[in-house]
C-alpha positions, 0 to 999 in steps of 0.5 A, a space after each residue: 500499499 501506498 506508493 509501495 514498490 518490490 524491489 524483490 523476491 526470493 524462494 529458498 534464497 533464489 532471486 525470482 525477476 520481477 514479470 509484471 507490475 503496478 505499483 500504485 498509490 494506494 495499492 501495488 501487485 507484482 508477479 515474479 517468477 523464476 526457476 526454484 529447486 523442487 522437493 522442499 519447503 522454502 521461504 519465501 522474501 519479499 522486500 519492498 521499498 519502505 515499511 510496509 502494513 499490509 503483504 499478501 503472497 500468491 505461489 504457483 507451481 509450474 512445470 515445463 514452462 518456458 523461463 520468461 513471460 510470452 505475455 504480460 498485462 495490467 488493468 486498474 479498472 472495475 472490473 479490471 480487463 486483460 486481452 493476452 496471447 496463451 501460446 498454444 500448450 501453453 499457461 496463463 496466471 493472473 492477480 490482483 488487489 481489491 479494496 473495500 472488503 471485496 470479493 475477486 469473481 474471475 472469468 474468461 476461463 480461468 479457474 480462482 485460487 485463492 480470494 482472501 482479506 490481507 487486512 484490514 479492508 485490502 484482500 487479494 486473488 488469484 487465478 490460473 489457466 492452463 487450458 486456454 492455450 493458442 488463444 488470446 481470451 480476455 480474462 475479468 477480475 470483478 471486484 464486488 465493491 468498488 472504489 480505488 485501489 484495484 489491479 489486476 496482473 497477469 502474464 502467459 507463458 510457453 511450453 519449455 
């Protein structure tokens, strides 16, 4: 919140790369990715530009995908909407931050993976799909309570 930025993310000591981000005045949302060793429980560390009072983390594990994202998109509208190309056989991951004790309803062929309150009136949600490859769907995040501060990020990956 309050214009904070994320300057780094590590998983079990492995540094991730920023894929797509919204650094908003009210809320910040990012997708980070990297190649992390499998088979172990790992600590996730998020480095912020300043002390922050709210931080939520959603985690996905992907195997068999290319290292870098194929396409990315962002939206700060309500509802959030991103049309994004997904390579044949590829996957898409979407994350949203929502204000005012909202929940998020996802559409466009993705499945919600989580939707939870972080603290106070702020929450976050995530959705993904591995069945939309070879298409350019419009993914939508519809927040149940409107207001300022919402944001949605999306990225797709090709098969390796």
